[in-house]
N, C-alpha and C positions, 0 to 999 in steps of 0.2 A: 557559316553563321558568324556575325561579327563578335569580336572579343573585346571586353572592357576590363580595365583595371580600376580598382576602387580603393578608397580610404574612407572608413566609416567608424562611427562611434557605437560601441555596444551599449545595450540598455543598462547593464550592470556597471558600466564604466569601462574605460580603456578604449584603445584604438585597434581596429582590425583592418588589415590590408590583404588584398588578394586579387584574383581574376575570375571572371565569369563570362559566359556566352549568352547572347540574347539577340533576338531579331531586331529590336529597336532599343533606343535609350530608355523609353518609358517601361518596356518590359524588364530591362536591367534594374530600374528603380523599384519595380514591384518585387523582383526577386530579393533585393536587399531588404525591403520592408518585411517580406516573409521570413527572413532570417533574423528579424529583430534588430536590424542595423539602421542607423541614421546616417545617410551619406554626407561626407565632408567633401569628397572629390570623386568624380566619376568621369573617366576619360576613355575614349576609344583607343584600342591598342595601336592603331595607325595614325592617331591624331597628333599633330605637331603642336608645339607651343604657339606658333604663329596662327594656326587655325583656331586654337582656343581663345586667342586674344582678339579675334576678328579677322577681317580680310587682310592678307599680306600686302605689304607696300607695293609690290609689283603688280597687284591686281586692281588697285584702286582706280587707275585710269580707265580700265576696261569694263568696270561695272557701274551700273546705275546707282546713284546714291539715293538717300532718303531726303525728300523735299522738306523745306521748313514747314509747310502746311501739314504734311503727314506727321511730322514730329509734334506739332501743336495739337493735332487731333489725338495722337497717341497719349500725350500728357493729360489732356482734358478727360479722355475716356477712362484712363487709368485712375485718375482722381475720383471720377464718378463711381467706378466700381468699388474702390476702396471705401468711399463714403457709405456705400450701400452694404458694407460688411463682407464683401467678397474677399477671400484670402488672396494674398499677393500673387502666389504662384498660379492660382486659377485665373486671376484677372489677366496676367501676362499670357497665359495659354489662350484665353478668349481673344485677346487683341492680336496674337500671332495668327490665329485662325482667320480673323477678319481683316487682315492687313490690306491696305488700299493698293499695294503693289507687291510684286514678288520680292523686291529688294527690302521693302519695309517689313514684310512678313518674316523674311529670313533674319533680319536683325532682331525683331521682337522675339522670335523663337530662340535666338542665341542668348538674349538676355534672360529669358525664362529658364533655359538650361543651366545657366550660371547661378541663378538664384536657387534653383532646386538643388544644385550641388552644394549649397551652403554659403554662397557669397552674398554679401549685402547688395541691395539694389544699386546703390551709388558705385560700389566697386565693380559690379557687372557693367554698368554704363561707362565707367572710366576705361574699360577695355575697348571701347568703340569711340575714340575721340573724333572720328570723322563724322559721327552722327550727333553725339552729345558733347556740346562745348564744356569747357572747364567750369564755367559759372553755373551751368545747368547741373553738373555733377555735384558742385559744392552746395547748391541749394537743396538737392535731394538728400545729400548726406546730413545736412542740418535738420531736415525734416525727419529722417530716420532716427537721428540721435535724440531729438526732442519728443518723438512719439506722435507727431502730427504730419505724417507724410502726405495724407490726402489733402490737407489744407495747403501745404507747400506746393504740391503738384498743381492744384487749381490756380494758385498765385503765379506759378511759372507759366502756365498756359496763358493767363491774362497778360503777363509780361511779354511773352512771345508775340501775342497778337498786336500789342501796342508797338513793339519794336518793328514788326513787319509793316504796320501801317505807317510809322514814321519813315522807315526806309523807302516805302513806296512813294511817299510824298516828295522826298528828296530826289529820287530817281525821275519821277514824272516832271519835277521842276527843271531838272537838268537835261532832259531828253531833247527838247526842241532846240535850245541853244547849241547843243552838241551836233545835232543834225545840220543846223545852219552852218556851223563851222566846217563840217565835213563837205558839204555842198560847195562852200566858198573855196576850199582848198582844191577840190576836184575841178571846179571851173577854171581856177587860175592855172593849174597844171595843164589842162587842155589848151588854154589860150597860149601859154608859154611854149608848149612843145609841138603843137599842131597848127594853130592858127597864125601866129606871128611869123614863123619861118617862111610861110608862103608869101606873106607880104614883103619879107626881106628880099626874096628873089626878085620881086617886082620893082622894089626900090633901087636895086643895084643898077638897073638900066636907065634910071632917070638922069644920072650925071649931075645932080644938084645936091647941095648940102642939105642934110636932113635936120629938122628941129631937134633941140636938145632933149625934149621929152621922148621923141621917137627913138633917138639914139640910145637913151637909157633903157627903154623898153626892149629894144633889140638886143642890147648887151645882156640884160637880165634873161631874155629868152635863150640866148646863146649859152650863157652860163648854166641855165637849168638843163638844156638839152645835152650839154657836154658832161656836166658833173652831177646831174640829178640822181642817176642810179647809184653812183658812189656815195652821195650824201644819204640816200635812203638806207644803204647798207650800213653806213657809219651810225646813223640814228638807231637802227635795229640793234647793232652791237652795243651801243651806249645804253639802250633800254635793257638789254639782257644783263649787262654789267651792273646797272643800277639795281635790278631785281636781286642779283646775287649779293650785292652789298647790303640791301635792305633785309636779306635773310639772316644777317649777322646781328647780334644784340647791339653792338656799338653803332652799326649803320642805321639800324631801326631807331635807336635813341636819338642820333643826330638828325635824322630826317624828321622825327616827331618834334624835336626842338625847333627846327627850321619852320615847320608848318605853323606852330604856335606863334612864331614871330611875324608871320604875314598879317598885315593890318586887319583885313576883313575876314579872311579865311580862319585865322587863329582864334578869333572870338567865336566864330560859328562852331568850330570844332570843340572849343571849351564848353559852350552852352549845350551842345549835343551830349557831351560826356556828362555834364551836370544833370541833364534830364535823365539819362540812363541810371546814373548813380542814385539820385533821389528816389526814383521809382523803385529801384531794386531794394534800397535800404528801407523805404517805407513798407514795401511788400513783405520783407522778411520780419521787420519788427511787428507788423500787424499779424503775422502768422505765429508770433511767440518766440522767435529766435532772439537770443540775448544780443545786446547792442554790439559788443566786441566781435562776436561771431558774424553778426549781420554786416558790420563794417568791413570785415575781411572778405566776405563774399562779394559785397557790392563793389569793393575796390577792383575786382577782376573785370567789371563791366566797363571801366573807363576806356580801355583800348589805347591808352597813350602812357608810355612808361614814365614820362616826366610828371604827369598828373598822378600816376600811381605812387610815385615816390613822395609827392606832397601829401597825399592822403595817408600814406604809411606813417609819416611823422605825426599826423593828427591822431591816428589810432594809438600810437604809443602814449600820447598825452592823455587820451581818454582812459587808457589803462592806468595811468598814474592818478586818476581821480578828477581830471578837469572836465568841464562841461563840453558837450559836443560842439556847440556853436563857437565857444572860445577856441577850441582846438582847430576848427576849420577856418578860423579867421585869418590864419597865416597862409591860406590858399586863395589869394585874391584872383588869380588867373582862372580858377575853377568856380569860385563862389563870390559873386558880387556882394557888396555890403547889404543890399536889400534882402538877398537870400539868407545871409547870416542872421539878420534881425528876425526874419520869419522863423528860422530854426530855433533861435533863442526863445522866442515867445512860445513856440510849440513845446519846447522842453519844460518851460515853466507851467504850462497848462496841462501837461500830460497827454497831449495829442500829437506826439511827434510823427507817428506813422501816417495819420491822415494829412497832416500839413506837408509832409514830404511828398506824398503822392499828388496833393493839390499843387505844390510848387512845381513838380514835374509837368503836370498838365498845363499850368499857366505858361511855363517856359516853352513848352512845345507849341502852344498857340502863337506865342510871340515869334518863335523861329519860323513857323509856317507863314506868318505875315511877312517876315523879312524875306523869305525865299520867294514868295509871290512878287514882292516889290522888286527884288533883284532881277527876277526873270522878266518882268514887264519892262524893266529898263534895258536889259541885255538884248532882247529881241530887236528893238529898233536900232540899237547901236550896231549890232552885227549886220543887219540889213543895210544900214548906212555905209558901213565899211565895204560890204560887197559891192554896193552900187558905186562907191568911190573908186575902188580898184578897177572894176570893169569899165566904168566911165573914163577913167584915165587912160586905159589901154585903147579904148575906142577912139578917144580924141587923139592920142598919139599916133594911131594908124591913119586917121583921116587928115591930119594936118599936112603931111607931105603932098597928098593928092590936091588939097586946096591950094597949097603954095605953087604946085606945078601948073595948075589952071591959071593962077594969076600971072605966072611967068610967061605962059604962052599967049595970054591976052595982051 
């Protein structure tokens, strides 16, 4: 029979520690309740710290994770159960029993066990960072502290749905251009490594000077055939080194700074970050979270350390008593002047939460239009480039044949 060690609070005060045996964890909890003890910690005798904190790092690649949709459903259902008056532990037990997948049910069960052991919901979720992002945990903690956990969870679910929708729009807009680029690269590699070398053998027997275009294409084919594999290995190593560099704080900061300096891409990244920030801040303020706490949580949604630093300075100014709009005015890369004016008017009218969400929605629509326009322009440009490359290769291979025919005639 499994053994458990416990640390519990006595009804008359004081802490009791000891061991007991039980078939299941629930049976152990019932035994503690029968002894008049309120569990603070309950651990299996063979349970390691890594197991209590979630899946060990060495197992994460071999186990199925929890999908974003499953997490969104869990959040929304937990909010509904809490709103209906169901106690937190019972709501978690219900969701664990009705998990959409074995991985999700296991994680919800682990959260339930940690909450029953006396941990806060946010602390329990923080032990599973692969499922619950930091910003998710921060919002749940603010809801626990303010006593409106059900409201915050519902807002989190709405936020997750909008984020998933926005991410889907971006991915769908980029899918077709990326497919075109991959097809173009594959066609060029095939022509350079298989098609042109066969023409080269034929041209060697002509005994006549080849046109400059043909010579350039044959030279490019020879270079690709001879050094292509080495170039591919070098690119793979460079990509691996770049990922290691980006894993460091300094590398990540420099990369994010470089991205923001790119003319079109930097503005797009900034506007996407502003959309997330405004929606998160408006959601939290609407749920009753104090402004400073809401700003600190919303800051985590930016995803760019350069922008995080700028907002951190603005938060310090708000703490000193300045208005939010005036504090954010020194972040022009993130907030354009029109957005600052909208925030200022919203502060004066006392409708900051609604206006922030509305600003996020309007910016999202604008970005959606820009993405559609960019994609509509990118597709014909890529097709034109593909036709130009393939046409140039075709002309370069046909020119020697035509010149030989003229020479023979």
